N, CA, C and O atoms as CSV, one atom per row, in Angstrom:
chain,resi,resn,atom,element,x,y,z
A,1,MET,N,N,53.268,207.395,46.617
A,1,MET,CA,C,52.765,207.095,45.290
A,1,MET,C,C,53.834,206.430,44.413
A,1,MET,O,O,53.572,206.128,43.249
A,2,LYS,N,N,55.021,206.201,44.955
A,2,LYS,CA,C,56.096,205.635,44.151
A,2,LYS,C,C,55.640,204.344,43.480
A,2,LYS,O,O,55.134,203.425,44.125
A,3,GLY,N,N,55.835,204.306,42.170
A,3,GLY,CA,C,55.476,203.129,41.414
A,3,GLY,C,C,54.002,203.026,41.059
A,3,GLY,O,O,53.604,202.087,40.369
A,4,ARG,N,N,53.187,203.960,41.508
A,4,ARG,CA,C,51.746,203.878,41.272
A,4,ARG,C,C,51.252,204.785,40.161
A,4,ARG,O,O,50.149,204.605,39.647
A,5,MET,N,N,52.078,205.769,39.790
A,5,MET,CA,C,51.673,206.663,38.706
A,5,MET,C,C,52.914,207.108,37.946
A,5,MET,O,O,53.973,207.325,38.536
A,6,ASP,N,N,52.772,207.240,36.645
A,6,ASP,CA,C,53.926,207.680,35.868
A,6,ASP,C,C,53.635,208.966,35.099
A,6,ASP,O,O,54.438,209.390,34.267
A,7,GLN,N,N,52.490,209.584,35.375
A,7,GLN,CA,C,52.118,210.845,34.730
A,7,GLN,C,C,51.679,211.852,35.787
A,7,GLN,O,O,51.044,211.500,36.781
A,8,VAL,N,N,52.038,213.125,35.545
A,8,VAL,CA,C,51.636,214.198,36.454
A,8,VAL,C,C,51.191,215.396,35.619
A,8,VAL,O,O,51.830,215.752,34.628
A,9,HIS,N,N,50.095,216.005,36.032
A,9,HIS,CA,C,49.582,217.214,35.404
A,9,HIS,C,C,50.118,218.394,36.214
A,9,HIS,O,O,49.744,218.580,37.372
A,10,LEU,N,N,50.995,219.189,35.600
A,10,LEU,CA,C,51.620,220.310,36.293
A,10,LEU,C,C,50.836,221.601,36.083
A,10,LEU,O,O,50.308,221.859,35.002
A,11,LYS,N,N,50.773,222.391,37.125
A,11,LYS,CA,C,50.153,223.722,37.094
A,11,LYS,C,C,51.040,224.651,37.911
A,11,LYS,O,O,51.902,224.192,38.660
A,12,ASP,N,N,50.831,225.941,37.770
A,12,ASP,CA,C,51.483,226.910,38.642
A,12,ASP,C,C,50.488,228.020,38.937
A,12,ASP,O,O,49.539,228.236,38.183
A,13,TRP,N,N,50.710,228.700,40.009
A,13,TRP,CA,C,49.741,229.628,40.568
A,13,TRP,C,C,50.475,230.877,41.023
A,13,TRP,O,O,51.567,230.785,41.583
A,14,ALA,N,N,49.891,232.038,40.790
A,14,ALA,CA,C,50.493,233.300,41.228
A,14,ALA,C,C,49.395,234.257,41.668
A,14,ALA,O,O,48.209,234.017,41.438
A,15,ILE,N,N,49.807,235.332,42.298
A,15,ILE,CA,C,48.909,236.423,42.636
A,15,ILE,C,C,49.225,237.555,41.676
A,15,ILE,O,O,50.331,238.096,41.688
A,16,LEU,N,N,48.254,237.915,40.844
A,16,LEU,CA,C,48.416,238.989,39.866
A,16,LEU,C,C,47.383,240.068,40.156
A,16,LEU,O,O,46.180,239.815,40.090
A,17,GLY,N,N,47.846,241.258,40.473
A,17,GLY,CA,C,46.912,242.335,40.792
A,17,GLY,C,C,46.031,242.015,41.982
A,17,GLY,O,O,44.843,242.337,41.979
A,18,ASN,N,N,46.600,241.384,43.001
A,18,ASN,CA,C,45.881,240.980,44.219
A,18,ASN,C,C,44.838,239.898,43.985
A,18,ASN,O,O,43.985,239.673,44.844
A,19,GLU,N,N,44.888,239.224,42.837
A,19,GLU,CA,C,43.958,238.137,42.535
A,19,GLU,C,C,44.731,236.869,42.200
A,19,GLU,O,O,45.762,236.936,41.530
A,20,PRO,N,N,44.248,235.708,42.658
A,20,PRO,CA,C,44.911,234.455,42.288
A,20,PRO,C,C,44.705,234.166,40.802
A,20,PRO,O,O,43.642,234.444,40.247
A,21,ALA,N,N,45.727,233.609,40.169
A,21,ALA,CA,C,45.632,233.291,38.742
A,21,ALA,C,C,46.553,232.127,38.406
A,21,ALA,O,O,47.655,232.012,38.944
A,22,TRP,N,N,46.084,231.266,37.508
A,22,TRP,CA,C,46.962,230.249,36.950
A,22,TRP,C,C,47.997,230.970,36.102
A,22,TRP,O,O,47.678,231.967,35.454
A,23,THR,N,N,49.205,230.494,36.096
A,23,THR,CA,C,50.248,231.111,35.295
A,23,THR,C,C,51.104,230.033,34.652
A,23,THR,O,O,50.929,228.846,34.926
A,24,GLU,N,N,52.008,230.439,33.817
A,24,GLU,CA,C,52.896,229.474,33.161
A,24,GLU,C,C,53.688,228.718,34.223
A,24,GLU,O,O,54.031,229.270,35.268
A,25,VAL,N,N,53.969,227.464,33.945
A,25,VAL,CA,C,54.723,226.636,34.881
A,25,VAL,C,C,56.108,227.255,35.058
A,25,VAL,O,O,56.832,227.489,34.090
A,26,GLY,N,N,56.451,227.512,36.306
A,26,GLY,CA,C,57.737,228.116,36.623
A,26,GLY,C,C,57.676,229.621,36.791
A,26,GLY,O,O,58.683,230.243,37.130
A,27,GLU,N,N,56.523,230.218,36.562
A,27,GLU,CA,C,56.365,231.666,36.693
A,27,GLU,C,C,55.558,232.039,37.930
A,27,GLU,O,O,55.390,233.222,38.227
A,28,GLY,N,N,55.064,231.052,38.644
A,28,GLY,CA,C,54.200,231.329,39.783
A,28,GLY,C,C,54.897,231.159,41.116
A,28,GLY,O,O,56.116,231.298,41.222
A,29,ASN,N,N,54.105,230.856,42.131
A,29,ASN,CA,C,54.579,230.774,43.506
A,29,ASN,C,C,54.869,229.362,43.990
A,29,ASN,O,O,55.399,229.186,45.087
A,30,LEU,N,N,54.533,228.351,43.192
A,30,LEU,CA,C,54.745,226.983,43.654
A,30,LEU,C,C,56.232,226.616,43.615
A,30,LEU,O,O,56.977,227.091,42.758
A,31,ASN,N,N,56.640,225.785,44.536
A,31,ASN,CA,C,58.032,225.335,44.597
A,31,ASN,C,C,58.206,224.164,43.630
A,31,ASN,O,O,58.250,223.004,44.041
A,32,LEU,N,N,58.301,224.483,42.359
A,32,LEU,CA,C,58.353,223.430,41.344
A,32,LEU,C,C,59.613,222.587,41.394
A,32,LEU,O,O,59.526,221.396,41.095
A,33,PRO,N,N,60.787,223.114,41.750
A,33,PRO,CA,C,61.929,222.212,41.887
A,33,PRO,C,C,61.662,221.089,42.897
A,33,PRO,O,O,62.058,219.944,42.675
A,34,ALA,N,N,60.994,221.417,43.998
A,34,ALA,CA,C,60.655,220.384,44.988
A,34,ALA,C,C,59.601,219.430,44.441
A,34,ALA,O,O,59.675,218.224,44.678
A,35,VAL,N,N,58.618,219.960,43.710
A,35,VAL,CA,C,57.591,219.109,43.103
A,35,VAL,C,C,58.232,218.144,42.109
A,35,VAL,O,O,57.926,216.951,42.109
A,36,LEU,N,N,59.122,218.662,41.263
A,36,LEU,CA,C,59.770,217.806,40.266
A,36,LEU,C,C,60.670,216.761,40.914
A,36,LEU,O,O,60.761,215.633,40.428
A,37,ALA,N,N,61.331,217.125,42.002
A,37,ALA,CA,C,62.162,216.143,42.722
A,37,ALA,C,C,61.285,215.019,43.275
A,37,ALA,O,O,61.660,213.849,43.197
A,38,ALA,N,N,60.133,215.360,43.826
A,38,ALA,CA,C,59.212,214.333,44.329
A,38,ALA,C,C,58.691,213.469,43.192
A,38,ALA,O,O,58.535,212.257,43.345
A,39,CYS,N,N,58.424,214.093,42.051
A,39,CYS,CA,C,57.960,213.337,40.882
A,39,CYS,C,C,59.028,212.340,40.427
A,39,CYS,O,O,58.730,211.177,40.156
A,40,ARG,N,N,60.271,212.808,40.347
A,40,ARG,CA,C,61.363,211.904,39.946
A,40,ARG,C,C,61.471,210.726,40.918
A,40,ARG,O,O,61.614,209.575,40.505
A,41,ALA,N,N,61.402,211.037,42.215
A,41,ALA,CA,C,61.508,209.981,43.230
A,41,ALA,C,C,60.364,208.986,43.121
A,41,ALA,O,O,60.525,207.813,43.459
A,42,ALA,N,N,59.206,209.448,42.650
A,42,ALA,CA,C,58.032,208.582,42.515
A,42,ALA,C,C,58.032,207.798,41.204
A,42,ALA,O,O,57.218,206.892,41.022
A,43,GLY,N,N,58.948,208.145,40.284
A,43,GLY,CA,C,59.018,207.416,39.025
A,43,GLY,C,C,58.170,208.001,37.911
A,43,GLY,O,O,57.846,207.309,36.947
A,44,VAL,N,N,57.803,209.286,38.037
A,44,VAL,CA,C,57.019,209.935,36.978
A,44,VAL,C,C,57.855,210.003,35.702
A,44,VAL,O,O,59.035,210.350,35.735
A,45,ARG,N,N,57.221,209.664,34.577
A,45,ARG,CA,C,57.898,209.696,33.280
A,45,ARG,C,C,57.293,210.717,32.333
A,45,ARG,O,O,57.966,211.170,31.407
A,46,THR,N,N,56.028,211.093,32.546
A,46,THR,CA,C,55.337,212.005,31.644
A,46,THR,C,C,54.774,213.177,32.434
A,46,THR,O,O,54.099,213.002,33.449
A,47,TYR,N,N,55.067,214.374,31.944
A,47,TYR,CA,C,54.593,215.606,32.575
A,47,TYR,C,C,53.635,216.284,31.604
A,47,TYR,O,O,53.988,216.534,30.451
A,48,ILE,N,N,52.435,216.577,32.062
A,48,ILE,CA,C,51.396,217.169,31.229
A,48,ILE,C,C,51.199,218.620,31.669
A,48,ILE,O,O,51.036,218.907,32.854
A,49,VAL,N,N,51.219,219.525,30.693
A,49,VAL,CA,C,51.014,220.948,30.977
A,49,VAL,C,C,49.897,221.456,30.083
A,49,VAL,O,O,49.901,221.213,28.876
A,50,GLU,N,N,48.947,222.156,30.670
A,50,GLU,CA,C,47.915,222.860,29.911
A,50,GLU,C,C,47.774,224.235,30.539
A,50,GLU,O,O,48.073,224.417,31.719
A,51,GLN,N,N,47.330,225.177,29.773
A,51,GLN,CA,C,47.158,226.530,30.287
A,51,GLN,C,C,45.679,226.872,30.220
A,51,GLN,O,O,45.128,227.018,29.129
A,52,ASP,N,N,45.021,227.004,31.379
A,52,ASP,CA,C,43.595,227.326,31.431
A,52,ASP,C,C,43.310,228.699,30.828
A,52,ASP,O,O,42.364,228.875,30.060
A,53,ASN,N,N,44.134,229.644,31.187
A,53,ASN,CA,C,44.054,230.982,30.608
A,53,ASN,C,C,45.468,231.551,30.603
A,53,ASN,O,O,46.375,230.960,31.190
A,54,CYS,N,N,45.660,232.657,29.968
A,54,CYS,CA,C,47.011,233.196,29.775
A,54,CYS,C,C,47.078,234.648,30.217
A,54,CYS,O,O,47.228,235.537,29.379
A,55,PRO,N,N,46.969,234.910,31.527
A,55,PRO,CA,C,46.938,236.293,31.985
A,55,PRO,C,C,48.253,237.029,31.763
A,55,PRO,O,O,48.256,238.255,31.654
A,56,VAL,N,N,49.356,236.316,31.695
A,56,VAL,CA,C,50.658,236.961,31.544
A,56,VAL,C,C,50.978,237.214,30.077
A,56,VAL,O,O,51.357,238.329,29.716
A,57,THR,N,N,50.833,236.203,29.222
A,57,THR,CA,C,51.224,236.352,27.814
A,57,THR,C,C,50.058,236.704,26.904
A,57,THR,O,O,50.251,237.347,25.872
A,58,GLY,N,N,48.834,236.285,27.277
A,58,GLY,CA,C,47.687,236.494,26.408
A,58,GLY,C,C,47.635,235.552,25.224
A,58,GLY,O,O,46.739,235.663,24.386
A,59,ASP,N,N,48.576,234.626,25.138
A,59,ASP,CA,C,48.697,233.731,23.982
A,59,ASP,C,C,49.022,232.319,24.471
A,59,ASP,O,O,50.082,232.116,25.063
A,60,PRO,N,N,48.143,231.334,24.243
A,60,PRO,CA,C,48.387,229.989,24.754
A,60,PRO,C,C,49.655,229.350,24.177
A,60,PRO,O,O,50.317,228.581,24.875
A,61,PHE,N,N,50.004,229.643,22.944
A,61,PHE,CA,C,51.208,229.049,22.367
A,61,PHE,C,C,52.468,229.650,22.996
A,61,PHE,O,O,53.447,228.945,23.240
A,62,ARG,N,N,52.432,230.932,23.251
A,62,ARG,CA,C,53.560,231.582,23.930
A,62,ARG,C,C,53.655,231.077,25.376
A,62,ARG,O,O,54.751,230.860,25.893
A,63,SER,N,N,52.506,230.896,26.017
A,63,SER,CA,C,52.497,230.401,27.395
A,63,SER,C,C,53.102,229.011,27.497
A,63,SER,O,O,53.885,228.747,28.409
A,64,ILE,N,N,52.752,228.116,26.573
A,64,ILE,CA,C,53.317,226.763,26.651
A,64,ILE,C,C,54.816,226.789,26.365
A,64,ILE,O,O,55.563,225.981,26.918
A,65,ALA,N,N,55.267,227.712,25.507
A,65,ALA,CA,C,56.699,227.855,25.249
A,65,ALA,C,C,57.428,228.319,26.512
A,65,ALA,O,O,58.529,227.849,26.796
A,66,VAL,N,N,56.829,229.227,27.261
A,66,VAL,CA,C,57.413,229.694,28.519
A,66,VAL,C,C,57.490,228.537,29.514
A,66,VAL,O,O,58.520,228.337,30.158
A,67,SER,N,N,56.404,227.780,29.638
A,67,SER,CA,C,56.393,226.625,30.554
A,67,SER,C,C,57.463,225.611,30.164
A,67,SER,O,O,58.182,225.108,31.028
A,68,LEU,N,N,57.576,225.307,28.886
A,68,LEU,CA,C,58.582,224.344,28.423
A,68,LEU,C,C,59.988,224.844,28.716
A,68,LEU,O,O,60.826,224.086,29.205
A,69,ARG,N,N,60.252,226.102,28.423
A,69,ARG,CA,C,61.577,226.676,28.716
A,69,ARG,C,C,61.900,226.563,30.204
A,69,ARG,O,O,63.007,226.171,30.573
A,70,ASN,N,N,60.934,226.904,31.057
A,70,ASN,CA,C,61.155,226.835,32.500
A,70,ASN,C,C,61.391,225.413,32.975
A,70,ASN,O,O,62.274,225.174,33.799
A,71,LEU,N,N,60.613,224.466,32.468
A,71,LEU,CA,C,60.803,223.065,32.877
A,71,LEU,C,C,62.155,222.543,32.432
A,71,LEU,O,O,62.808,221.811,33.176
A,72,ARG,N,N,62.585,222.902,31.242
A,72,ARG,CA,C,63.919,222.485,30.778
A,72,ARG,C,C,65.002,223.088,31.653
A,72,ARG,O,O,65.990,222.423,31.965
A,73,ALA,N,N,64.829,224.342,32.052
A,73,ALA,CA,C,65.800,224.991,32.933
A,73,ALA,C,C,65.849,224.312,34.307
A,73,ALA,O,O,66.863,224.380,35.001
A,74,MET,N,N,64.754,223.661,34.691
A,74,MET,CA,C,64.709,222.930,35.960
A,74,MET,C,C,65.176,221.481,35.796
A,74,MET,O,O,65.117,220.699,36.745
A,75,GLY,N,N,65.639,221.121,34.593
A,75,GLY,CA,C,66.227,219.805,34.406
A,75,GLY,C,C,65.367,218.778,33.698
A,75,GLY,O,O,65.810,217.648,33.493
A,76,LEU,N,N,64.147,219.137,33.318
A,76,LEU,CA,C,63.311,218.177,32.591
A,76,LEU,C,C,63.721,218.153,31.132
A,76,LEU,O,O,64.041,219.189,30.550
A,77,ARG,N,N,63.712,216.983,30.553
A,77,ARG,CA,C,64.046,216.823,29.119
A,77,ARG,C,C,62.976,216.017,28.444
A,77,ARG,O,O,63.059,215.766,27.242
């Protein structure tokens, strides 16, 4: 996909209480450092994050803050 897309919609996934659930980016089971490395190699410039539900924080604004903190810790600016 190199050169074909410059935006990526990021999600993360975890098992909470034996049930699959969307979670804040960087709090789940996906290997996001590898995903972000592939995105960089492909030329992605914009990362889009939305939270379908907030099983961990219960608050969409707190959830997006957690996702942003995690992405910054992984090197995104």
